[in-house]
PDB file of N, H, CA, C and O in Angstrom:
ATOM      1  N   MET A   1      16.045  43.584-105.465  1.00  0.00           N
ATOM      2  CA  MET A   1      16.617  42.312-104.943  1.00  0.00           C
ATOM      3  C   MET A   1      15.621  40.946-104.709  1.00  0.00           C
ATOM      4  O   MET A   1      14.406  41.020-104.528  1.00  0.00           O
ATOM      5  N   VAL A   2      16.270  39.911-104.747  1.00  0.00           N
ATOM      6  H   VAL A   2      17.257  39.850-104.894  1.00  0.00           H
ATOM      7  CA  VAL A   2      15.180  39.027-104.661  1.00  0.00           C
ATOM      8  C   VAL A   2      14.503  38.581-103.250  1.00  0.00           C
ATOM      9  O   VAL A   2      13.503  37.887-103.065  1.00  0.00           O
ATOM     10  N   ALA A   3      15.435  39.248-102.251  1.00  0.00           N
ATOM     11  H   ALA A   3      16.247  39.812-102.401  1.00  0.00           H
ATOM     12  CA  ALA A   3      15.139  39.247-100.882  1.00  0.00           C
ATOM     13  C   ALA A   3      13.551  40.142-100.647  1.00  0.00           C
ATOM     14  O   ALA A   3      12.681  39.693 -99.902  1.00  0.00           O
ATOM     15  N   ASN A   4      13.420  41.210-101.281  1.00  0.00           N
ATOM     16  H   ASN A   4      14.127  41.575-101.887  1.00  0.00           H
ATOM     17  CA  ASN A   4      12.334  41.947-101.436  1.00  0.00           C
ATOM     18  C   ASN A   4      11.062  41.067-101.599  1.00  0.00           C
ATOM     19  O   ASN A   4      10.066  41.102-100.877  1.00  0.00           O
ATOM     20  N   TRP A   5      11.291  40.212-102.759  1.00  0.00           N
ATOM     21  H   TRP A   5      12.100  40.183-103.346  1.00  0.00           H
ATOM     22  CA  TRP A   5      10.327  39.464-103.213  1.00  0.00           C
ATOM     23  C   TRP A   5       9.751  38.475-102.321  1.00  0.00           C
ATOM     24  O   TRP A   5       8.545  38.266-102.190  1.00  0.00           O
ATOM     25  N   VAL A   6      10.763  37.837-101.672  1.00  0.00           N
ATOM     26  H   VAL A   6      11.742  38.007-101.778  1.00  0.00           H
ATOM     27  CA  VAL A   6      10.653  36.552-100.759  1.00  0.00           C
ATOM     28  C   VAL A   6      10.062  37.403 -99.563  1.00  0.00           C
ATOM     29  O   VAL A   6       9.073  36.850 -99.082  1.00  0.00           O
ATOM     30  N   LEU A   7      10.379  38.533 -98.985  1.00  0.00           N
ATOM     31  H   LEU A   7      11.182  38.983 -99.376  1.00  0.00           H
ATOM     32  CA  LEU A   7       9.945  39.106 -98.017  1.00  0.00           C
ATOM     33  C   LEU A   7       8.392  39.262 -98.038  1.00  0.00           C
ATOM     34  O   LEU A   7       7.692  38.778 -97.149  1.00  0.00           O
ATOM     35  N   ALA A   8       7.828  40.042 -99.218  1.00  0.00           N
ATOM     36  H   ALA A   8       8.397  40.435 -99.941  1.00  0.00           H
ATOM     37  CA  ALA A   8       6.503  40.324 -99.651  1.00  0.00           C
ATOM     38  C   ALA A   8       5.506  39.001 -99.795  1.00  0.00           C
ATOM     39  O   ALA A   8       4.288  39.059 -99.629  1.00  0.00           O
ATOM     40  N   LEU A   9       6.270  37.759-100.143  1.00  0.00           N
ATOM     41  H   LEU A   9       7.260  37.711-100.277  1.00  0.00           H
ATOM     42  CA  LEU A   9       5.690  36.753-100.385  1.00  0.00           C
ATOM     43  C   LEU A   9       5.336  36.166 -99.119  1.00  0.00           C
ATOM     44  O   LEU A   9       4.173  35.814 -98.926  1.00  0.00           O
ATOM     45  N   THR A  10       6.296  36.014 -98.163  1.00  0.00           N
ATOM     46  H   THR A  10       7.241  36.300 -98.320  1.00  0.00           H
ATOM     47  CA  THR A  10       5.987  35.447 -97.025  1.00  0.00           C
ATOM     48  C   THR A  10       5.330  36.234 -96.226  1.00  0.00           C
ATOM     49  O   THR A  10       4.973  35.691 -95.181  1.00  0.00           O
ATOM     50  N   ARG A  11       4.997  37.521 -96.380  1.00  0.00           N
ATOM     51  H   ARG A  11       5.287  37.963 -97.229  1.00  0.00           H
ATOM     52  CA  ARG A  11       4.192  38.334 -95.770  1.00  0.00           C
ATOM     53  C   ARG A  11       2.728  38.344 -96.451  1.00  0.00           C
ATOM     54  O   ARG A  11       1.807  38.431 -95.639  1.00  0.00           O
ATOM     55  N   GLN A  12       2.430  38.282 -97.575  1.00  0.00           N
ATOM     56  H   GLN A  12       3.177  38.210 -98.235  1.00  0.00           H
ATOM     57  CA  GLN A  12       0.939  38.065 -98.033  1.00  0.00           C
ATOM     58  C   GLN A  12       0.893  36.601 -98.521  1.00  0.00           C
ATOM     59  O   GLN A  12      -0.151  35.983 -98.313  1.00  0.00           O
ATOM     60  N   PHE A  13       1.909  35.982 -99.145  1.00  0.00           N
ATOM     61  H   PHE A  13       2.758  36.484 -99.314  1.00  0.00           H
ATOM     62  CA  PHE A  13       1.909  34.779 -99.317  1.00  0.00           C
ATOM     63  C   PHE A  13       0.635  34.341-100.377  1.00  0.00           C
ATOM     64  O   PHE A  13      -0.317  33.581-100.195  1.00  0.00           O
ATOM     65  N   ASP A  14       1.040  35.156-101.565  1.00  0.00           N
ATOM     66  H   ASP A  14       1.812  35.773-101.714  1.00  0.00           H
ATOM     67  CA  ASP A  14      -0.304  34.921-102.588  1.00  0.00           C
ATOM     68  C   ASP A  14       0.393  34.002-103.511  1.00  0.00           C
ATOM     69  O   ASP A  14       1.582  34.044-103.826  1.00  0.00           O
ATOM     70  N   PRO A  15      -0.604  33.080-103.940  1.00  0.00           N
ATOM     71  CA  PRO A  15      -0.300  31.593-104.659  1.00  0.00           C
ATOM     72  C   PRO A  15       0.195  32.215-105.906  1.00  0.00           C
ATOM     73  O   PRO A  15       1.348  31.947-106.240  1.00  0.00           O
ATOM     74  N   PHE A  16      -0.655  33.167-106.789  1.00  0.00           N
ATOM     75  H   PHE A  16      -1.593  33.386-106.517  1.00  0.00           H
ATOM     76  CA  PHE A  16      -0.117  33.733-108.075  1.00  0.00           C
ATOM     77  C   PHE A  16       1.313  34.240-107.988  1.00  0.00           C
ATOM     78  O   PHE A  16       2.151  33.804-108.778  1.00  0.00           O
ATOM     79  N   MET A  17       1.630  35.129-107.074  1.00  0.00           N
ATOM     80  H   MET A  17       0.949  35.483-106.432  1.00  0.00           H
ATOM     81  CA  MET A  17       3.103  35.655-106.853  1.00  0.00           C
ATOM     82  C   MET A  17       4.037  34.570-106.656  1.00  0.00           C
ATOM     83  O   MET A  17       5.167  34.587-107.144  1.00  0.00           O
ATOM     84  N   PHE A  18       3.500  33.454-105.818  1.00  0.00           N
ATOM     85  H   PHE A  18       2.582  33.440-105.422  1.00  0.00           H
ATOM     86  CA  PHE A  18       4.417  32.473-105.470  1.00  0.00           C
ATOM     87  C   PHE A  18       4.848  31.786-106.750  1.00  0.00           C
ATOM     88  O   PHE A  18       6.003  31.379-106.875  1.00  0.00           O
ATOM     89  N   VAL A  19       3.893  31.644-107.750  1.00  0.00           N
ATOM     90  H   VAL A  19       2.954  31.974-107.649  1.00  0.00           H
ATOM     91  CA  VAL A  19       4.226  30.748-108.959  1.00  0.00           C
ATOM     92  C   VAL A  19       4.870  31.649-109.886  1.00  0.00           C
ATOM     93  O   VAL A  19       5.513  31.155-110.812  1.00  0.00           O
ATOM     94  N   MET A  20       4.785  32.935-109.762  1.00  0.00           N
ATOM     95  H   MET A  20       4.263  33.336-109.010  1.00  0.00           H
ATOM     96  CA  MET A  20       5.599  34.098-110.688  1.00  0.00           C
ATOM     97  C   MET A  20       7.096  33.857-110.106  1.00  0.00           C
ATOM     98  O   MET A  20       8.011  33.727-110.919  1.00  0.00           O
ATOM     99  N   VAL A  21       7.341  33.801-108.821  1.00  0.00           N
ATOM    100  H   VAL A  21       6.598  33.906-108.160  1.00  0.00           H
ATOM    101  CA  VAL A  21       8.742  33.826-108.210  1.00  0.00           C
ATOM    102  C   VAL A  21       9.169  32.625-108.691  1.00  0.00           C
ATOM    103  O   VAL A  21      10.214  32.642-109.341  1.00  0.00           O
ATOM    104  N   MET A  22       8.565  31.501-108.515  1.00  0.00           N
ATOM    105  H   MET A  22       7.715  31.486-107.987  1.00  0.00           H
ATOM    106  CA  MET A  22       9.077  30.183-108.800  1.00  0.00           C
ATOM    107  C   MET A  22       9.403  30.057-110.207  1.00  0.00           C
ATOM    108  O   MET A  22      10.438  29.474-110.530  1.00  0.00           O
ATOM    109  N   GLY A  23       8.695  30.498-110.989  1.00  0.00           N
ATOM    110  H   GLY A  23       7.855  30.971-110.726  1.00  0.00           H
ATOM    111  CA  GLY A  23       9.086  30.715-112.423  1.00  0.00           C
ATOM    112  C   GLY A  23      10.414  31.130-112.601  1.00  0.00           C
ATOM    113  O   GLY A  23      11.365  30.452-112.991  1.00  0.00           O
ATOM    114  N   VAL A  24      10.376  32.623-112.192  1.00  0.00           N
ATOM    115  H   VAL A  24       9.604  33.173-111.875  1.00  0.00           H
ATOM    116  CA  VAL A  24      11.647  33.382-112.286  1.00  0.00           C
ATOM    117  C   VAL A  24      12.803  32.735-111.904  1.00  0.00           C
ATOM    118  O   VAL A  24      13.805  32.682-112.618  1.00  0.00           O
ATOM    119  N   GLY A  25      12.678  32.077-110.445  1.00  0.00           N
ATOM    120  H   GLY A  25      11.864  32.120-109.865  1.00  0.00           H
ATOM    121  CA  GLY A  25      13.491  31.394-110.012  1.00  0.00           C
ATOM    122  C   GLY A  25      14.427  30.484-111.010  1.00  0.00           C
ATOM    123  O   GLY A  25      15.611  30.546-111.342  1.00  0.00           O
ATOM    124  N   ILE A  26      13.284  29.570-111.346  1.00  0.00           N
ATOM    125  H   ILE A  26      12.322  29.520-111.077  1.00  0.00           H
ATOM    126  CA  ILE A  26      13.544  28.512-112.264  1.00  0.00           C
ATOM    127  C   ILE A  26      14.519  28.938-113.464  1.00  0.00           C
ATOM    128  O   ILE A  26      15.532  28.342-113.832  1.00  0.00           O
ATOM    129  N   HIS A  27      13.977  30.093-113.973  1.00  0.00           N
ATOM    130  H   HIS A  27      13.155  30.577-113.675  1.00  0.00           H
ATOM    131  CA  HIS A  27      14.867  30.461-115.109  1.00  0.00           C
ATOM    132  C   HIS A  27      15.945  31.239-114.748  1.00  0.00           C
ATOM    133  O   HIS A  27      16.753  31.608-115.600  1.00  0.00           O
TER     134      HIS A  27
END
């Protein structure tokens, strides 16, 4: 689920992951 990704992002807050998630969201 996307919620898991968001949770991991907020916890680690990685720039690379953020960009990846953003790209996936846009797609």
